[in-house]
C-alpha positions in Angstrom: 23.4 -18.2 24.6 21.3 -21.1 23.4 20.3 -22.2 20.0 18.2 -24.9 18.5 19.7 -26.9 15.7 22.7 -24.7 14.9 23.8 -27.3 12.3 20.9 -26.3 10.1 20.8 -25.3 6.4 20.0 -21.6 6.9 23.6 -20.4 6.1 23.6 -22.7 3.0 20.3 -21.1 2.0 21.9 -17.6 2.3 24.7 -18.7 0.0 22.3 -20.2 -2.4 20.2 -17.1 -2.4 23.3 -15.0 -3.2 24.8 -17.6 -5.6 28.0 -17.5 -3.6 29.1 -21.1 -2.7 31.6 -22.1 -0.1 34.5 -21.6 0.6 34.2 -18.1 -0.7 34.2 -15.6 2.2 31.2 -13.6 3.3 30.9 -10.9 5.9 28.0 -9.0 7.5 28.2 -5.2 7.2 25.9 -2.9 9.2 26.0 0.9 9.2 23.7 3.6 10.6 23.4 7.3 10.9 22.5 7.9 14.5 20.9 10.8 16.3 18.3 11.3 13.7 15.4 12.2 16.1 17.3 15.1 17.6 18.3 16.3 14.1 14.6 16.2 13.0 13.3 17.8 16.2 15.4 21.0 15.5 12.5 22.5 13.4 10.3 25.6 13.3 8.3 24.6 10.2 7.1 21.5 8.5 9.6 22.3 5.8 12.4 22.0 8.4 11.2 18.5 9.4 11.0 17.4 5.7 14.4 18.9 4.9 16.1 17.1 7.7 14.4 13.8 7.1 15.2 13.9 3.4 18.8 14.9 4.0 19.4 11.9 6.2 17.5 9.6 3.8 19.6 10.8 0.9 22.9 10.5 2.7 22.1 6.9 3.7 21.2 6.1 0.1 24.6 7.5 -1.1 26.4 5.2 1.4 24.3 2.2 0.3 25.0 3.1 -3.3 28.7 3.0 -2.7 28.3 -0.3 -0.8 26.4 -1.8 -3.7 29.0 -0.7 -6.2 31.7 -2.3 -4.0 29.7 -5.6 -3.8 29.2 -5.4 -7.5 33.0 -5.1 -8.1 33.9 -7.9 -5.7 31.2 -10.3 -7.0 31.7 -9.4 -10.6 28.1 -8.6 -11.3 26.0 -5.6 -12.3 24.8 -3.3 -9.4 21.1 -4.3 -10.0 22.1 -8.0 -9.8 23.4 -7.6 -6.2 20.3 -5.9 -4.7 19.5 -9.0 -2.7 22.9 -8.7 -0.9 21.4 -5.9 1.0 19.2 -7.7 3.6 17.5 -4.6 5.0 16.0 -2.4 3.6 14.8 -4.0 0.3 16.7 -1.6 -2.0 14.9 -2.9 -5.1 11.8 -1.0 -4.0 13.6 2.2 -3.0 12.8 5.1 -5.4 16.3 6.6 -5.1 17.8 3.3 -6.0 15.4 2.8 -8.9 16.3 6.3 -10.1 20.0 5.6 -9.9 19.9 2.4 -12.0 17.5 3.9 -14.5 14.4 1.8 -13.7 10.9 3.2 -13.5 10.4 4.8 -10.1 7.5 3.1 -8.3 7.3 5.5 -5.4 7.6 9.2 -4.8 11.2 10.6 -4.9 10.0 13.5 -2.7 9.3 11.2 0.2 12.1 10.2 2.5 11.8 6.4 2.0 15.4 5.3 2.8 15.8 4.1 6.5 18.9 5.4 8.3 20.2 1.9 9.0 21.4 -0.7 6.5 22.3 -4.4 6.8 24.1 -6.1 4.0 26.3 -9.1 3.2 29.5 -8.5 1.3 31.5 -11.1 -0.7 34.8 -10.6 1.2 36.4 -11.3 4.5 36.6 -9.0 7.5 39.4 -6.8 6.4 38.1 -6.2 2.9 34.7 -5.8 4.4 36.0 -3.0 6.6 37.3 -1.3 3.5 33.9 -1.5 1.8 32.3 -0.1 4.9 34.9 2.7 4.9 34.1 3.4 1.3 30.4 3.7 2.2 31.3 6.1 5.0 33.4 8.2 2.6 30.5 8.3 0.1 28.2 9.7 2.8 30.8 12.3 3.7 31.3 13.1 0.0 27.6 13.6 -0.5 27.5 15.9 2.5 30.5 17.8 1.0 28.7 18.2 -2.3 25.7 19.7 -0.5 27.9 22.0 1.5 29.7 23.2 -1.7 26.5 23.9 -3.5 25.1 25.9 -0.6 28.4 27.7 -0.1 28.4 28.8 -3.7 25.0 30.4 -3.2 26.1 32.2 0.0 29.3 33.4 -1.6 27.5 34.6 -4.6 25.4 36.8 -2.3 28.5 37.9 -0.3 27.3 36.2 2.9 30.6 34.5 3.7 32.8 37.5 2.9 33.7 38.3 6.5 36.5 36.4 8.2 34.4 35.3 11.2 31.4 34.0 9.1 33.8 31.9 7.0 35.5 30.6 10.1 32.1 29.6 11.6 31.1 27.9 8.4 34.3 25.9 8.3 34.1 25.0 12.0 30.5 23.9 12.1 30.0 22.0 8.9 32.5 19.1 9.1 30.6 15.8 8.8 31.7 14.4 12.1 30.5 17.5 13.9 27.0 17.1 12.4 26.2 13.4 12.1 27.1 10.2 14.0 27.8 7.4 11.5 28.7 4.0 12.9 29.5 0.8 11.1 30.7 -2.7 11.9 31.8 -5.8 10.1 31.3 -9.4 11.2 32.9 -12.1 9.1 30.5 -15.1 8.8 32.3 -18.1 10.3 32.4 -21.5 8.6 29.7 -23.9 9.7 32.0 -26.0 11.9 33.2 -23.0 13.9 30.0 -21.0 13.8 28.7 -21.4 17.3 32.1 -21.1 19.0 33.0 -17.9 17.1 29.7 -16.2 17.9 29.4 -17.4 21.5 31.3 -14.4 23.1 29.1 -12.0 21.1 25.8 -13.6 22.0 26.5 -14.3 25.6 23.3 -13.9 27.6 21.2 -13.6 24.5 17.8 -15.5 24.2 17.8 -18.6 22.1 18.0 -18.3 18.3 16.1 -20.7 16.0 19.0 -21.2 13.6 22.4 -20.1 12.5 21.1 -17.3 10.3 19.1 -15.8 13.2 22.2 -16.0 15.3 24.2 -14.2 12.7 21.6 -11.4 12.4 21.5 -10.9 16.2 25.3 -11.0 16.5 25.5 -8.3 13.8 23.0 -6.1 15.7 24.9 -6.6 19.0 28.3 -5.6 17.4 26.8 -2.5 15.9 25.1 -1.7 19.2 28.4 -2.0 21.0 30.0 0.4 18.5 27.2 2.9 19.1 27.8 2.7 22.8 31.3 4.0 22.2 30.1 7.3 20.9 32.6 9.7 19.3 32.8 12.9 21.2 34.1 16.2 19.9 34.4 19.2 22.1 32.6 22.2 20.6 33.6 25.7 21.6 32.0 28.7 19.9 31.4 32.3 20.6 28.2 34.3 19.9 24.4 33.9 20.1 23.0 30.5 19.7 21.1 29.3 16.6 17.4 30.0 17.0 16.5 26.7 15.5 18.7 24.0 17.0 20.4 25.8 19.8 23.4 23.4 19.5 25.6 25.8 17.5 26.1 29.6 17.3 24.3 31.6 14.6 26.3 32.8 11.6 27.3 36.4 11.9 30.0 38.8 10.8 31.4 39.7 14.2 34.6 41.8 14.0 37.9 39.9 14.8 40.8 41.9 16.3 44.2 40.8 17.6 44.5 40.6 21.4 46.8 43.1 23.0 47.4 40.7 25.9 47.6 37.0 26.3 48.7 36.6 22.6 48.8 32.8 23.1 45.0 32.8 23.2 44.7 33.9 19.6 42.2 36.4 18.4 39.3 38.0 20.2 35.7 38.3 18.8 33.7 41.4 19.2 30.3 40.0 20.1 28.1 43.0 19.1 24.4 42.0 18.7 24.1 44.6 16.0 26.5 42.6 13.9 24.3 39.6 14.2 21.0 41.4 13.3 22.7 43.3 10.4 24.0 40.0 9.0 20.6 38.3 9.1 18.9 41.4 7.6 21.2 40.8 4.7 20.2 37.1 4.5 16.5 38.0 4.5 17.1 40.5 1.7 19.1 38.1 -0.5 16.8 35.1 0.2 13.4 36.7 0.4 10.7 34.8 2.2 13.0 31.8 2.9 13.6 32.7 6.6 11.5 34.2 9.3 12.6 37.6 10.3 13.4 36.5 13.9 15.5 33.6 12.8 19.3 33.5 13.2 20.6 30.2 12.1 23.8 28.2 12.3 25.6 26.9 9.3 24.0 23.4 9.5 20.4 24.7 9.8 21.2 27.1 7.0 22.2 24.1 4.8 19.1 22.3 5.7 17.0 25.2 4.4 19.1 25.7 1.2 19.8 22.1 0.1 16.2 21.5 -1.2 16.4 24.7 -3.2 19.8 24.5 -4.7 21.1 20.9 -4.5 18.3 18.3 -4.7 16.5 19.8 -7.8 19.7 19.4 -9.9 20.9 16.1 -8.3 17.7 14.1 -7.9 15.0 15.9 -9.8 16.8 16.7 -13.0 13.8 16.4 -15.3 11.7 19.2 -13.8 14.3 20.9 -11.5 11.4 22.4 -9.6 11.8 23.8 -6.1 11.2 21.2 -3.4 8.7 22.6 -0.9 6.6 21.3 1.9 3.1 22.5 2.9 2.9 24.8 5.9 1.1 23.9 9.1 -1.6 26.4 8.2 -2.2 24.5 4.9 -2.4 21.2 6.7 -4.8 22.6 9.3 -7.2 24.0 6.8 -6.9 21.1 4.3 -10.1 19.4 5.3 -12.2 22.6 5.2 -10.7 23.5 1.9 -11.4 20.0 0.5 -15.1 20.2 1.6 -15.5 23.7 0.0 -13.8 22.6 -3.3 -16.0 19.5 -3.5 -19.1 21.6 -2.7 -18.1 24.1 -5.4 -18.0 21.3 -7.9 -21.7 20.6 -7.3 -22.7 24.2 -6.7 -20.9 26.6 -9.2 -22.4 29.6 -7.4 -19.7 29.1 -4.7 -17.0 29.9 -7.2 -17.9 33.6 -7.1 -16.8 34.3 -3.5 -13.8 32.0 -4.0 -12.6 33.7 -7.1 -13.2 37.2 -5.6 -11.1 36.2 -2.6 -8.3 35.0 -4.9 -8.4 38.0 -7.1 -8.2 40.5 -4.2 -5.5 38.5 -2.5 -3.4 38.3 -5.7 -3.6 42.1 -6.2 -2.7 42.9 -2.6 0.3 40.6 -2.5 1.6 41.5 -6.0 2.5 45.1 -4.9 6.3 45.5 -4.5 7.7 44.1 -2.3 5.6 41.1 -3.3 4.3 38.7 -0.6 3.8 35.0 -1.3 0.2 33.9 -0.9 0.5 30.4 -2.5 2.4 27.5 -1.2 2.9 23.9 -2.3 -0.4 22.2 -3.0 -1.3 19.0 -1.2 -1.3 16.0 -3.6 -5.0 15.4 -2.7 -6.0 18.5 -4.7 -4.3 17.4 -7.9 -7.6 15.8 -8.9 -9.1 19.3 -9.4 -8.3 21.9 -12.1 -9.1 25.5 -13.0 -10.1 27.9 -10.3 -10.6 25.1 -7.8 -7.0 24.1 -8.2 -5.8 27.7 -7.8 -7.9 28.1 -4.7 -6.4 24.9 -3.2 -2.9 26.3 -3.8 -3.5 29.2 -1.4 -1.4 28.9 1.8 -3.7 28.0 4.7 -2.6 31.0 6.8 -4.6 33.3 4.5 -7.8 31.6 5.6 -7.4 32.7 9.2 -9.0 35.9 10.5 -6.1 36.8 12.7 -3.6 36.6 9.8 -4.7 40.0 8.5 -3.7 41.8 11.7 -1.3 44.6 10.5 1.2 43.8 13.2 1.3 40.1 12.3 1.6 40.9 8.6 4.4 43.4 9.2 6.3 40.9 11.4 5.8 38.0 9.0 6.6 39.7 5.6 8.8 42.6 6.5 6.5 45.4 5.5 5.4 48.3 7.6 2.1 48.2 9.6 0.9 51.2 7.5 1.7 49.3 4.3 -0.2 46.2 5.7 -3.3 48.3 6.4 -3.1 49.9 3.0 -2.9 46.6 1.2 -5.5 44.8 3.3 -8.2 47.4 4.2 -10.6 44.5 4.8 -10.2 41.1 6.3 -10.4 38.8 3.2 -11.0 35.6 5.2 -13.9 37.2 7.0 -15.4 38.4 3.7 -15.0 35.0 2.2 -16.7 33.3 5.1 -19.6 35.8 5.1 -20.2 35.5 1.4 -20.2 31.7 1.5 -22.5 31.7 4.5 -25.0 33.7 2.4 -25.0 30.8 0.0 -25.6 28.3 2.9 -22.0 27.1 2.8 -20.0 27.0 6.0 -16.3 27.4 5.8 -14.6 26.9 9.2 -10.9 26.1 8.9 -9.4 24.3 11.8 -6.5 25.7 13.9 -5.2 22.2 14.5 -3.3 19.6 12.6 -2.1 16.1 13.7 1.5 14.9 13.7 1.4 11.1 13.5 4.4 8.9 14.3 4.1 5.2 13.7 6.5 2.3 14.5 6.3 -1.5 14.1 6.1 -3.4 17.4 8.9 -5.7 18.6 10.8 -5.1 15.3 14.1 -6.2 16.8 12.6 -9.5 17.8 11.1 -10.0 14.4 14.3 -9.2 12.6 16.3 -11.6 14.8 13.8 -14.4 14.2 12.6 -14.9 17.8 9.0 -14.0 16.8 8.8 -16.5 14.0 11.3 -19.2 14.9 9.8 -21.9 12.8 9.8 -20.0 9.5 12.8 -17.7 10.0 15.4 -18.1 7.2 17.0 -15.9 4.6 14.0 -16.1 2.3 11.5 -15.2 5.0 13.7 -12.4 6.1 13.9 -11.0 2.5 10.1 -11.3 2.3 9.7 -9.3 5.5 12.1 -6.6 4.2 10.2 -6.4 0.9 6.8 -6.2 2.7 8.1 -3.3 4.8 9.2 -1.5 1.6 5.7 -2.1 0.1 4.2 -0.6 3.2 6.2 2.6 2.7 5.2 2.7 -0.9 1.5 2.0 -0.5 0.8 4.2 2.5 1.6 7.4 0.6 -1.5 7.3 -1.7 -3.7 6.4 1.2 -2.6 9.4 3.3 -2.0 11.9 0.5 -4.7 11.1 -2.1 -7.6 9.8 -0.1 -6.9 12.0 2.9 -5.6 15.6 2.4 -2.4 14.8 4.4 1.3 14.8 3.7 3.9 12.1 4.3 7.3 13.2 5.6 9.0 9.8 5.7 8.1 6.1 5.5 11.2 3.9 5.8 10.7 0.3 6.8 8.4 0.2 9.8 8.8 3.9 10.7 6.4 6.6 9.6 6.0 10.3 10.1 3.0 12.2 8.6 0.8 15.3 9.0 -3.0 15.1 8.6 -5.8 17.5 9.2 -7.4 17.3 12.7 -10.7 16.0 11.3 -9.1 13.0 9.5 -7.0 11.6 12.4 -9.0 8.4 12.9 -9.1 7.8 9.1 -5.3 8.1 9.0 -4.8 5.8 11.9 -7.1 3.2 10.2 -5.3 3.6 6.9 -1.9 3.1 8.5 -3.1 0.0 10.3 -4.8 -1.5 7.3 -1.9 -0.9 4.9 0.6 -2.3 7.5 -1.6 -5.4 7.8 -1.9 -5.8 4.0 1.9 -5.7 3.5 3.9 -6.7 6.6 0.9 -8.6 8.0 0.9 -10.9 5.0 4.4 -12.1 5.9 4.0 -11.9 9.7 0.3 -11.9 10.6 0.9 -11.1 14.2 3.2 -8.1 13.5 1.5 -4.9 14.5 2.1 -1.2 14.5 1.7 1.4 17.2 1.1 5.2 16.7 1.5 8.4 18.7 -0.6 11.3 17.6 0.0 14.9 18.6 -2.8 17.5 18.0 -1.0 20.8 17.7 -2.1 24.3 16.7 -0.7 25.7 13.5 1.5 28.2 15.4 2.7 25.8 18.1 6.5 25.1 18.2 7.0 22.1 16.0 10.2 21.0 17.8 8.1 20.4 20.9 5.5 18.5 19.0 8.2 16.3 17.4 9.6 15.4 20.8 6.2 14.9 22.4 5.1 12.5 19.6 8.2 10.4 20.2 7.6 10.1 23.9 3.8 9.5 23.3 4.6 6.6 20.9 7.2 5.0 23.2 5.8 5.7 26.7 2.1 5.6 26.1 1.2 3.6 23.0 3.8 1.0 23.4 4.6 0.8 27.2 1.4 1.9 28.9 -1.1 0.7 26.3 0.8 -2.5 25.5 1.6 -1.9 21.8 -0.7 -2.5 18.7 -2.4 0.7 20.0 -2.6 4.4 19.4 -2.3 7.3 21.8 -3.6 10.9 21.2 -2.8 14.1 23.1 -3.3 17.7 22.2 -0.8 20.4 23.0 -3.3 22.9 24.4 -6.5 22.9 26.4 -5.4 20.2 28.9 -6.8 16.8 28.9 -5.2 13.4 29.4 -3.6 11.1 26.9 -6.2 9.0 25.4 -5.9 5.9 23.3 -6.9 2.3 22.7 -5.9 -0.8 20.8 -5.9 -0.7 17.1 -6.6 -4.4 16.9 -7.8 -6.9 19.5 -8.2 -10.7 19.9 -5.6 -11.8 17.4 -4.7 -13.9 15.5 -8.3 -15.2 15.2 -9.6 -12.9 12.5 -13.2 -14.1 12.6 -13.5 -13.2 16.3 -11.4 -10.0 16.1 -13.1 -7.0 17.4 -12.4 -3.9 15.3 -12.0 -1.1 17.9 -11.3 1.6 15.2 -14.5 0.8 13.4 -16.5 1.2 16.7 -14.7 4.5 17.4 -15.3 5.8 13.9 -19.0 5.0 14.1 -19.2 7.1 17.3 -17.2 9.9 15.7 -19.5 9.9 12.8 -22.6 10.2 15.0 -21.0 13.2 16.8 -19.9 14.8 13.5 -23.5 14.4 12.2 -24.8 16.4 15.2 -22.3 19.2 14.6 -23.0 19.3 10.9 -26.8 19.2 11.1 -27.7 20.3 14.6 -30.7 18.0 14.2 -29.6 14.5 14.6 -26.6 12.6 15.9 -24.8 12.2 19.2 -24.7 15.4 21.3 -21.4 16.4 22.8 -23.2 17.0 26.1 -22.7 13.3 26.8 -19.2 14.2 27.9 -20.1 16.5 30.9 -22.9 14.1 31.7 -20.5 11.2 32.1 -18.1 13.4 34.1 -20.9 13.9 36.6 -21.7 10.2 36.8 -18.0 9.3 37.2 -17.9 11.0 40.6 -20.5 8.7 42.1 -18.5 5.5 41.3 -15.4 6.2 43.4 -16.5 4.1 46.4 -17.1 0.9 44.4 -13.4 -0.3 44.3 -14.1 -3.6 46.1 -17.2 -4.4 44.0 -15.6 -5.0 40.6 -18.4 -7.0 38.9 -21.1 -4.8 40.1 -19.1 -1.7 39.2 -18.4 -3.0 35.7 -22.0 -3.8 35.0 -23.2 -0.4 36.3 -20.6 1.5 34.3 -21.7 -0.2 31.1 -25.4 0.4 31.7 -24.7 4.1 32.5 -22.7 4.4 29.2 -25.5 2.8 27.2 -28.2 4.8 28.9 -26.3 8.1 28.4 -25.8 7.3 24.7 -29.5 6.7 24.2 -30.3 9.9 26.1 -28.0 12.1 24.0 -28.5 10.5 20.6 -31.1 11.9 18.3 -31.9 9.8 15.2 -32.8 11.4 11.9 -36.4 12.4 12.1 -36.9 11.6 8.4 -36.6 7.9 9.2 -39.4 5.6 10.3 -39.8 4.9 14.1 -38.4 1.4 13.6 -35.4 2.7 11.8 -34.9 5.4 14.4 -35.0 2.8 17.2 -32.7 0.6 15.3 -30.1 3.4 14.8 -30.3 4.2 18.5 -29.8 0.6 19.6 -27.0 0.1 17.2 -25.1 3.1 18.6 -25.8 2.0 22.1 -24.4 -1.5 21.2 -21.3 0.1 19.7 -20.6 2.1 22.9 -21.3 -1.0 25.0 -19.0 -3.1 22.8 -16.3 -0.5 23.1 -16.6 -0.6 26.9 -16.4 -4.4 26.9 -13.3 -4.4 24.7 -11.6 -1.7 26.9 -12.4 -3.7 30.0 -10.9 -6.9 28.6 -7.9 -4.9 27.3 -7.2 -3.5 30.7 -7.5 -6.9 32.4 -5.1 -8.5 29.9 -2.5 -5.7 30.4 -2.7 -5.9 34.2 -1.8 -9.6 34.2 1.9 -10.1 34.8 2.7 -6.4 35.1 5.0 -5.3 37.9 3.3 -3.5 40.8 3.1 0.2 40.1 3.6 -0.2 36.3 1.3 2.2 34.4 -2.0 0.9 33.1 -4.7 2.4 31.0 -7.6 4.0 33.0 -10.6 1.9 33.9 -12.9 1.4 30.9 -15.5 3.9 32.0 -12.9 6.7 32.2 -11.3 5.4 29.0 -14.6 5.7 27.1 -15.2 9.2 28.6 -11.7 10.3 27.5 -12.2 8.9 24.1 -15.5 10.8 23.8 -13.8 13.9 25.0 -11.2 13.5 22.2 -14.0 12.9 19.6 -15.8 16.0 20.8 -12.6 18.0 20.1 -12.1 16.4 16.7 -15.6 17.2 15.6 -16.3 20.6 17.2 -13.0 22.5 17.3 -13.0 25.4 14.9 -16.8 25.4 14.5 
């Protein structure tokens, strides 16, 4: 361990910031709920992902709330006067905290904004600090117990826990320590004269820290990391079929329990009859209509995840409206861009309202017949700007815009009606009728089958938080500014993704983000995330960047697989292979390699900075124009053309300069060959547009060549690198072709 100037004033600055002078004791408390990614990945629907994310966010808030109350008692101040004692996150910007203390809520309570890790200073020594941390842990467990009690009341009311085995399963599966991993640690802040010696064993082998405060933060992180390494393990032994969602526990059922006639010391035996499982879940489907898929058999924990947003959070968090908390389906997210285009077109051309209203009227009548079928879902915030019939149309669940949704077998399986009943209710395919009527009015309506799951994460955040990335400025004040900036990012990204793009934010806590956007708006979303991150966190730390992993998945793909893929795409591709401050895109079907590129380049000289996303968006727009008009724009035929050219360049490995020059010229020439400018323009303007697009493609190649060269320097032999720039451009164009043409 090394440090520069450990006899600095950073600890005095911390005490001054907290108004807590020496020799009063101070301790650093860290706690985290671990295993969150696996908890979120156990999902079949977008609703499951939101439910799990919000549940963890709320539990962390309850623990932080108890910690703030403890600090308030010990310091003799009001809770809102000790917000700055929590170093990360900035709780003053947290909607749940604002709601708790009665302040105006600046964000959206329905977004999971609270990170799953908390770092705070408490005005006590180590032993008393451990008591405060224990109180925070108890508060989290109490909150979980409240949620369980409320869900159990609803299940008991519907006689779903009446059997002995179902109740035993519930009691066995739901204890807090069998569901979550909560870890905490306490580090008493040594006096200045003993500071280095006290922390030396903890920081052995650590890189140099710029000052005492940075050493303290890193030591706290190391102690918590050591505690997480000693994971608590509980043996789980259960009988029966596994949960169809998480697979970690057995599904609730009312298996018969009979005393053993032999080996009495082994207790009771369970009669594992599959019919008992299916009968039990038929009862669940009947008592909670349209809340569960007919093929689902869930464990107690996954059942709580489904029921908590319906029966706990509306009363506990959203007391004013007490409305159901729902999340748009993947079908709604896939079709959002096409619906947005149609709704905006109908504003300008009222004739389009006729087919839209006939579609809605027929659909309402068909689904209203008992047993009723839901046809509307939660509306995306983007459509709140519309009213009347346009708003009603936008509320329609996206699945009803797909032709194959009206298949009698699919309807019967999805909604629990007979195939004969499905054919009687829907004698015609309403989606096909809607498209045909709109086409007669020269309006195309082609909903996409794909959505994009975006996961974003700040680069080198551990280094930034410990002060190594900003050694000259790192102190308590700068640390607080960074924490506040990350909170502002979480607050400001929501309107960009939800109001300017018809997307939906799942969580944005600190530097982490998870969101869904329509396939057509992927690049816009990437640009928005990068811009807002730069406008918030980038103001405090100009060289702090963000990386993104983007999974393009079909509306009926398993979401659990998409969640896991997005995590590996972010870590292994965008961060490791692409060198961070980059994005990586992959689609789940149709093959194709992972594609991606830097989000920013040539930093921190902003005047010289290339803007890769702007170049890519310009090429995307040219390809989209060709799809939309079929008269002008960049033809998708450039992709197979480049694929043919690529085969002739394999023997040029030892001629790097000549190869690079030839590749660039080929790309520029192919762009000019496959680009058709608007014929309504003058010849000069047409030539200008062609040359501009050729220059954009050439500039993109130059940037990717420089990017690969920089990444190759200093990398171990055999370490993954981005493809050569020609292949990289071709892969990006392949992705753009998919983004513009799929579904049309």
